[in-house]
N, C-alpha and C positions, 0 to 999 in steps of 0.2 A: 464461784462459778468461772470455766475457765472460759477463755476469751474465743470470741466465734472468728473461724480463719477465711471468710469472706473476706472479701477489699469493702472497703469502704465507695458506696457509690457517691458521686459528687452529684450536688442538685444544680439545675439548672434556673436560678434567680433571676428575674426581671429587673429591669433597672430604675431607676426613676419611673420612669414616661412607660414603663408599663410594657417596653422593650426586652426579649428574649436571646442574649448575646451569645452566640455559639463560641468555645471555647478553642482556644487556641490548639495545636499538636500538641497532644500532651506523652504520645510514646518515647521509646528508643529513637536514636536518631538511622535513619539506613546508613546497610554498608554499602561500600563502594557497587560494590558487585550490584546493589539494590537500585542503587540510582543508575545505571547502566539503562537494565531494564528498563526503568523506568522513562527514560531518555528515548532508545531505540523505541518504543511501543507508541511514547507521542512523533518519533519522527515518520512510522509507519503509518499511520491515521494522518497525517500531513498529506505521505506519500500519495496513500491511496483513496482519498477524499476529494484530488485534483480531476477536476475536469478532462476529459480524453483530447488530444491535440492532433493534427495531421503532421507534424513536427515528430513529435512521439510514436507515431506509427510508423514514419518515416525512417526513424532512426532503427525499430526493431525491423523492418522490410530490410534495411542495409545489412543487417548483423545475420541476416539468414542468406540474404542473397550470397552474402561474401564467404558465408560457412559451405553454402553449396557448389561455389565457385571450386572453392578449395577441396572437395570432400571429389569436384567432377575432375581437379587436376590430378589428383592424385590415386586417381582412381579406384576409389573404393566401389563403382558399382561394376568392378569386374572387364573393363576393356579402356583400354586407350580413349580420352575425346577430346577432340582437337580445341587449342586455345580459343579460336575464333568463335566455337559452338560452347566453352565453358562462359563465353562473356556474354551471348546472347542470352543461355541459360537464364545467367544471373541478372543480367536486366531485366527479362522476363518476370524474374523473379520478384524483383524490385516494384516493376508493376502490378501486379498479381497481389503480392502482399500488402500493401501497403492500404488501401482500404479493409482489408481485410480483419487487418491489425486493426486498424480503425473502428469498423464495427465491433470486432472483439470489444474493444477497449470504452466504445460507449456501451453496449448491451453487459458486462461487468458493473460499470460503473453508474448504468440505471435504476441495475437490479441493488447495488448496493445502498441507494439513496433513496430507493424504496424500503429496504431493509429499516434506514436510519429514519425514516417516517418524513424526509423529507421528500420535493418534487424533481428536486434538480434543477441545473439551470438552462436544460434544455428544455426548456414546456412542448415541445410538440410533439406530434405521435399519435 
């Protein structure tokens, strides 16, 4: 009779105390690319899982205000804007974008926490 081509199944037998111990890793070792992808997924999970902060929102607003300042100085909007007006627009953008960025981050964070089944760190609402 020819041998079967199916792989042999390992049995999960309990030890003397009746505990079934899980086997360790038995597959092939991951390639460097696979290790890099796994590490990137963990870093993303840590970054996305952080609760929103005003400092992060301020940083985002600062970047957007700097971009607005550069665009007004270059004249991308079709006319020359004075420096004082560009600075005023950038400061106004910081004041406007900071709470907007914080509220957006908070909304995304709370939605993700609900999706994960966790109530999140801000129990208010």
